[in-house]
C-alpha positions, -999 to +999 in steps of 0.1 A: -516+367-644-522+332-657-489+320-642-498+335-608-531+315-608-512+284-618-489+288-589-518+295-565-535+263-578-504+243-572-501+256-537-538+250-531-534+213-540-514+210-508-532+236-487-569+227-492-567+190-481-548+200-449-573+229-443-603+206-448-589+183-421-582+212-398-617+225-404-630+193-388-611+202-356-626+237-357-660+222-361-654+200-331-642+229-309-671+252-318-700+229-312-703+211-345-715+241-365-709+251-401-696+284-389-671+266-367-660+244-396-655+274-419-636+294-393-612+265-387-609+259-424-601+295-433-578+300-403-558+270-415-559+282-451-543+315-440-518+302-414-505+268-409-519+252-441-504+280-462-470+277-446-471+239-450-481+242-487-452+266-494-428+242-476-441+212-495-440+230-528-404+240-521-395+204-514-412+189-543-411+215-571-380+237-562-368+237-598-401+253-610-392+286-593-366+291-621-394+290-646-414+316-628-382+337-622-375+336-660-410+349-666-403+379-642-419+366-610-398+363-578-405+337-552-416+364-527-440+379-552-455+345-560-460+337-523-473+371-515-499+372-543-510+337-534-515+347-498-535+378-509-558+355-529-564+335-498-570+367-478-596+377-504-614+344-499-615+351-462-628+386-469-656+372-490-665+347-462-666+375-436-688+396-459-712+367-464-712+360-426-718+396-417-747+400-441-763+370-424-765+345-452-748+319-428 
């Protein structure tokens, strides 16, 4: 599990800066609200930002996949679990939003 979190952290180092930037566009499109910013941020975190982070990780650290494979984790499993962690983050945001804390 520790290796999966390490992989997710490595992907997030690419994904979060791009998603923060995209969240600014979401904020501008939805009337400069925090909810608009978070919607843009999380939408980018789950779609384009995630795909870009997987692509950039592949370009920069392609040889690290051998390490994970030797530990028993395939590339598909690593990407899938990392995506599910991001979906969990989105689920927590939706739960907080529906409760009315934001």
